[in-house]
Backbone as CSV, one residue per row, in Angstrom:
resi,resn,N_x,N_y,N_z,CA_x,CA_y,CA_z,C_x,C_y,C_z
1,MET,31.480,224.258,-2.151,32.844,223.908,-1.923,33.457,223.328,-3.193
2,THR,32.873,223.564,-4.302,33.425,223.103,-5.574,34.161,224.218,-6.290
3,ASP,34.306,225.336,-5.640,34.968,226.487,-6.232,36.488,226.226,-6.278
4,PRO,37.128,226.376,-7.436,38.579,226.137,-7.538,39.404,227.087,-6.660
5,THR,38.879,228.267,-6.409,39.607,229.222,-5.574,39.735,228.697,-4.143
6,THR,38.717,228.025,-3.664,38.742,227.466,-2.316,39.810,226.382,-2.221
7,TYR,39.862,225.499,-3.204,40.862,224.446,-3.219,42.272,225.033,-3.318
8,LEU,42.434,226.033,-4.130,43.729,226.679,-4.287,44.162,227.350,-2.990
9,THR,43.243,228.011,-2.315,43.545,228.679,-1.047,43.925,227.666,0.026
10,LEU,43.163,226.588,0.125,43.482,225.553,1.099,44.838,224.894,0.802
11,SER,45.103,224.636,-0.449,46.367,224.017,-0.830,47.553,224.925,-0.509
12,LEU,47.421,226.203,-0.852,48.505,227.139,-0.563,48.702,227.323,0.943
13,SER,47.620,227.316,1.686,47.731,227.433,3.152,48.433,226.210,3.737
14,ALA,48.072,225.038,3.257,48.712,223.812,3.734,50.187,223.811,3.363
15,LEU,50.509,224.242,2.159,51.898,224.298,1.720,52.697,225.305,2.547
16,ALA,52.094,226.447,2.854,52.766,227.450,3.690,52.986,226.906,5.107
17,GLY,51.998,226.221,5.647,52.143,225.627,6.975,53.235,224.574,7.002
18,LEU,53.275,223.748,5.967,54.317,222.733,5.868,55.699,223.385,5.772
19,GLY,55.776,224.458,5.018,57.040,225.189,4.900,57.499,225.744,6.242
20,MET,56.565,226.256,7.035,56.916,226.776,8.356,57.402,225.663,9.278
21,ILE,56.743,224.521,9.218,57.147,223.384,10.061,58.532,222.891,9.657
22,VAL,58.785,222.801,8.372,60.091,222.350,7.895,61.174,223.347,8.291
23,THR,60.891,224.634,8.174,61.858,225.658,8.550,62.179,225.598,10.043
24,ALA,61.160,225.447,10.860,61.374,225.353,12.308,62.155,224.091,12.660
25,SER,61.854,222.988,12.003,62.566,221.736,12.266,64.026,221.844,11.855
26,LEU,64.292,222.451,10.731,65.660,222.632,10.261,66.442,223.534,11.207
27,SER,65.811,224.557,11.708,66.459,225.452,12.663,66.804,224.702,13.952
28,GLY,65.884,223.885,14.433,66.142,223.086,15.621,67.263,222.085,15.405
29,TRP,67.288,221.466,14.246,68.337,220.500,13.916,69.707,221.163,13.912
30,ARG,69.795,222.345,13.288,71.068,223.067,13.254,71.501,223.480,14.653
31,GLY,70.556,223.877,15.482,70.870,224.226,16.864,71.390,223.035,17.645
32,TRP,70.773,221.876,17.438,71.205,220.660,18.127,72.608,220.273,17.681
33,LEU,72.876,220.370,16.369,74.214,220.063,15.868,75.247,221.022,16.441
34,ALA,74.913,222.304,16.526,75.836,223.280,17.108,76.116,222.953,18.568
35,LEU,75.102,222.530,19.305,75.274,222.137,20.701,76.214,220.944,20.817
36,LYS,76.030,219.948,19.972,76.889,218.768,20.013,78.327,219.113,19.646
37,HIS,78.523,219.999,18.670,79.872,220.432,18.308,80.525,221.143,19.487
38,GLN,79.765,221.969,20.177,80.281,222.688,21.337,80.661,221.711,22.450
39,GLN,79.845,220.703,22.690,80.156,219.711,23.714,81.410,218.925,23.355
40,LEU,81.567,218.568,22.092,82.760,217.843,21.670,84.012,218.701,21.814
41,ASP,83.915,219.979,21.484,85.045,220.882,21.636,85.439,221.009,23.103
42,GLN,84.463,221.083,23.996,84.759,221.188,25.420,85.404,219.908,25.939
43,GLU,84.981,218.755,25.450,85.585,217.494,25.870,87.044,217.425,25.447
44,HIS,87.352,217.920,24.231,88.725,217.875,23.759,89.607,218.852,24.533
45,GLU,89.043,219.982,24.955,89.827,220.969,25.698,90.116,220.503,27.115
46,THR,89.172,219.788,27.729,89.342,219.377,29.117,89.943,217.983,29.252
47,ALA,90.239,217.335,28.145,90.804,215.982,28.207,92.208,216.048,28.804
48,ALA,92.492,215.120,29.680,93.801,215.076,30.319,94.849,214.634,29.295
49,PRO,95.995,215.295,29.284,97.035,214.886,28.345,97.612,213.541,28.740
50,GLY,98.218,212.888,27.794,98.810,211.578,28.044,100.005,211.701,28.968
51,PRO,100.542,210.578,29.388,101.685,210.614,30.305,102.884,211.263,29.634
52,SER,103.640,212.018,30.426,104.807,212.687,29.876,105.951,211.689,29.719
53,ALA,106.984,212.114,29.041,108.126,211.231,28.806,108.807,210.874,30.122
54,GLY,108.879,211.842,31.028,109.516,211.578,32.319,108.790,210.527,33.123
55,SER,107.468,210.588,33.123,106.707,209.593,33.888,106.791,208.217,33.241
56,ARG,106.876,208.163,31.917,107.031,206.869,31.243,108.387,206.240,31.559
57,ILE,109.422,207.077,31.624,110.751,206.572,31.975,110.751,206.053,33.406
58,GLU,110.109,206.794,34.293,110.029,206.377,35.695,109.286,205.043,35.834
59,ILE,108.203,204.876,35.095,107.445,203.623,35.141,108.295,202.468,34.612
60,ALA,109.030,202.709,33.524,109.898,201.662,32.981,110.978,201.278,33.988
61,ASP,111.526,202.277,34.694,112.536,202.016,35.710,111.958,201.183,36.846
62,LEU,110.748,201.503,37.270,110.105,200.736,38.335,109.836,199.293,37.907
63,LYS,109.431,199.107,36.668,109.202,197.747,36.167,110.499,196.936,36.163
64,GLU,111.590,197.589,35.784,112.879,196.904,35.772,113.315,196.537,37.189
65,ARG,113.089,197.420,38.136,113.410,197.125,39.538,112.588,195.947,40.048
66,ILE,111.314,195.916,39.668,110.452,194.809,40.093,110.967,193.490,39.530
67,LYS,111.396,193.492,38.267,111.933,192.266,37.666,113.184,191.805,38.406
68,LYS,114.050,192.756,38.770,115.260,192.394,39.502,114.919,191.820,40.872
69,LEU,113.951,192.447,41.570,113.548,191.943,42.879,112.907,190.566,42.776
70,GLU,112.137,190.325,41.734,111.539,189.011,41.538,112.620,187.968,41.252
71,ALA,113.629,188.374,40.492,114.724,187.451,40.199,115.509,187.119,41.474
72,ILE,115.725,188.136,42.317,116.412,187.898,43.580,115.582,186.971,44.459
73,ALA,114.283,187.204,44.516,113.398,186.368,45.337,113.368,184.937,44.820
74,ALA,113.519,184.757,43.517,113.491,183.407,42.944,114.857,182.727,43.074
75,GLY,115.866,183.500,43.459,117.192,182.910,43.638,118.021,182.912,42.376
76,VAL,117.642,183.689,41.395,118.403,183.758,40.147,119.456,184.836,40.321
77,ASP,120.713,184.512,39.914,121.800,185.487,40.030,121.872,186.308,38.756
78,LEU,121.825,187.612,38.904,121.913,188.497,37.734,123.352,188.768,37.466
């Protein structure tokens, strides 16, 4: 086992095996990243839009009515 060819063969085999493991790991990593990008894209597509201008105006109107009713209940003359 002192033959340099044996050491060279073992070293090259180990290096080739390491290369295969690194390649497979990199492929898995890229696949996982693609999956996460796809999930994020789906979340953005299905996200509910914010309140429309009409609903915001309606909410503001309701708040103003509540203030007036509270003022009437407190006995304050508007």
